[in-house]
N, C-alpha and C positions, 0 to 999 in steps of 0.2 A: 365603379364599372364604366368602361369606355365603350364607345360605338365605333366599330371598325367597318369600313367599306372595302370590299375586295373586288377589284375588277378582274374579269376572267375567272369568276368563282367556280364555274363548272369545269375548269381545266384541271390538269394534273396537280400543279402546285397550289393553285387557288383553293381547290377542294380540300387538300391536306391542311392548308392554313385555316379554313373554315372549321374543319373538324376539331383542331386543337383549340381554337378560340372558344368554340361552343363548350368544349370540355372544361375550359377555364371559367366558364360562366359569363363570358363577355357578350355584349350585344353585337350581332353580326348581320350585315346586309351585303348584298352583292348583285352584280349583273353579269350577263354573258350573252353573246349573240349565237352561241352554239356553232360557230364556224369550225372550231376545233374542240371546244368543250363538249361534255356529254352530260345529259340529264341524269344518267345513272350514277355519276360522280357525286351527286347531291342526295342520293338515296339515303334515307334515315336522318337527313338534316332539314328536310322541308319545313317541319313544324317549328324548328328552332331558329331559323334565319328568315330575313326578309329578302325576297328575290324578285328581280325583274329581268325580263328578256329584252335587252336593248343593246345597241351598238355603241362603241366608243365615239363614233362620228355623230351620234345623236346628241347635240349640245344641250338641248333642253332636258332630255332624259338624264344625262350625266349630271347636269346641274342639280336636278331634283334629288338624285341619289346622294350627292355630296352634302346637301343641307343637313346640319345636325351631326355630321360624322366628325369624330375626333381624329381618327387616323385613316389614311387611305393606303391600302396595300395594292400597288398597281402591277398586277401580274398579266393582264390581258395583252396579247401580242400575237402576230402571226410568226411563231417562233420556229424558224427553220432556215438554215443556209440554202439548201437546194431549192426550197420554195421561192426564196427571194431572188435566186439566180434565174429561175423560170419566169417569175412574174414580179419584177421589182416595183412596179407601180402600185399594185395591190398591197404589197407588204409595206411600202412607204406610207400609204394612206392610213393603214391601221397603226403602224408603229411610230410614225412621226406626227401626222395630223391628229391621230387619236390621243396621243400623249399630250400634245399641246392643248387639245380640248379639255382633257382632264385637269391639267394644271390651271387653266382659266377658271374652271368650275370650282376647284379646290380653293383658289385664291378668293373667289367671290363668296364662297360659303365659310371662309375663315377657318378651315380645318387646321388642326394643330400641326400635323406633319404628314408628308407623303413619302412612302418608301417605294422605291422603283426597282423592278426586276431588270437589272442591267445584265450585260453578257460578257463573258470572258473573250468572246470573239473580237472584242474591241482591240485586243493586243495583237491580233494578226499572227503572222508566222515568224516573228522575230525569234532567232535561235536562243536568246537569253532565257534561262530558267533558274529559279522560279520567276513567275510573273509578279512584279510589284506594281502597286498603283501609281508610283511616281514615274514609271516608264512611259515614253511617248506612245500614244495609241497608234496603231497601224492597221486599220480595218481593211479586209480584203473583199468580203462579200457585201452585197447590198444590205443584207440583214445586219451585219456588223456595223456598217455605216449608220443604219437607222437606230440601232440601240445606243450607239455612242452619241448620236444627235440628241436622243432622249436625255442622256446624262447631262449634256451641255445645257439643255433647256431647264432641267431641274436646278442646276447650279445657278443659272441666270435668274430663275424665279426666286431663289433664296437671296441672291445679291441685290436684285432690283426691287422686289416686292416684299421681302422678309418672310416669304412662305417657307417654312422649314421642310427641307427635302434631304433624303439620303438615297444614294444609289448603291445597290448590292450587285456586284458582278458575279453571277452564278457560273460555276464550272460544272458542266455536264451532270445536271441533277437527274437522279433516277429514283424509282421506287413505285409503290402501289399507285394505281390509277393512270399510269402512263399508257397511252394508247399504242398497242403493238400493231394495229391493223393499218395505220397510215404509212405511206411510203416515206413520210418525213419524220416518223417517230424515232426516238432515241435508239441507239444500237443495242442497248441492253434489253429494252422491251422486245425488240424484234428477235434477238438471240433466244431469249427465254421462251417466247411463244412458239418459235420454230422448233426448239429442242423438245418442248413438252408435247408437240404434235408430231415429232419424228421427222420433220422436214430438214432439208440441208440448209445450213446457214451460209450466208454470203458475207465475205469480208472484202471491203473495197480497198484496193492497194495491197501492200505486202503484209499488213497486219501488225507492223512494228510501230505504227503511230500510237502515241500514248495519250491518256487522258487522266485528269484529276477527277475521277468519278465521285460524285457527292450524293450521299443518300438524302432523300427529301426532308427527313426530320431535321437535319442540320440546317437546311435553308429556312424551314419554318422557324426554328429557334433564332436564327440570325435576324429575321424580320421583326420578331417580337422584342428582341433585345434592342434593336435599332429604334423601335418606337419609344422605348423607355430611357434611352441614353441622354445625358445632358446635351443640350443643343450645341454648345461650344465644341464638343468633342466630335460630333457627327454631321452637323448640318452643312449642306453644300459640298459634301465630300463623297468619295467613292471608296468602296471596300470590297475586297475579294471574299467570296463565300465558297469554301472548298474544304478539302481535308489536308492538303499539303503532301499528298502521296500520289504517285501515278502508276498506271498499269497499261501495258500494251494491249491491243485488241486480241493478239494471240494468247497472251497470259489470261486475259479475261475470259476468252472462249474456253480455255482449259479449266479454269476455276468453275465456270458454270456447268461445263460438261460433267465435272466431278460431283457437284452438288446434285445435279438432276439425274445422273447415271446415263449420259448420252454418249454414244460411241462413234457417231458418224464424223467424217472429216469435213472441214469447211470448204466451201467453194470460194476461190479468189477471183475478184473482178477488177476492172480498171478503177483507179483512184478517182474520187469525185472532185469536180471543180469547186474551188473555194474552201475546201477542207484544210484545216490547220494540221501540221504534222505532230507537234507535241504540245501538251498543255499541262502546266503544273503551277500551283498558286503558292504564294507566300501569304499566310493569313495573320501575320503578326499585327498588322494595322487594326484589323477588326478585333483581335484579342485585346489589344491595349485600349481601344476606344470604347468598346461596349461588352467586353468579357466573353466574346464568342469563342467557343471550343467545339470542334466536331465531336459529337457524342456517340455517333454510330460509324464504325469504320467500314471499309469497302466490303470485306468478306461478310460481315454481319448484315450489312445492307443487302448484299446479294441474296443471302439466305432468306431474309424477311420478304424480299421482293418475289423470289421464286414461290414461297408459300402462298403469297397473295394471288399470284397468277394461277397457281394450281386450282384454287377455289374459283377464281373469276372465269377461267377458261373451261371449267368442268361443265359437262352437259347438265342442263337444269333438272333432268330426271334423277340425278344421283343424290 
């Protein structure tokens, strides 16, 4: 049995990772500052995990949490392109300084391996599809620059200090526990919550922008496979985590409307600054290196997510 430390454990992906590791009988600890994470995401896990409320910038606290950990799953971030455009300094401090803090602590504690939640935003808006890890990065938004910097730091710590590191470039992860109430939340979380409450959905731009939407269970599996893979196959490297399929926002809207039984038309608004037009991943590198396969496809992921939100958004009296 190994000990896993999850940064941002009360977040959307962090809490899904915690749930799966607990289910597997692993020892789980984590921390969160609740900037974007939610206490209710840890509901039912409190007795089975060790939790502390600390910030990534708290070097001493992060150092203590790393002691005795085998694997660090670094999910904590201020994860949003629009947020980074609005306040680049704050997201820089969390995403770059916080990541460096964690790497220093992990090196000091001699953890076995750090798995990093990198981002497909590193590819930028290059027209070439699908995105392959060998392509030169072209980040547009401050968030994309920050997440790419994190990758470079991880690679450096492997090369220079021998700390085993793996970067997983997430493509539009969605699923249960994603916060629909934030203006920065993922488009699917917003669409689903708006449709369920009978509100009009807003699509920014013409809706023809497409995404490789990836159900969260696929990202959880990728993290755990990357922990177990041979060092020579994965360490100091970057891997796409996605499904290898893409859907436009207009198609996605129609699919969700069909699942939910929603009949309103969407409202179209001006495209958002820093947004990428199309996103599609080649996942063959992850498949070859650590046996990654997307196990939940887009439509099945949508159905599961809608079911979760139906319960989560239902009035407590029901």
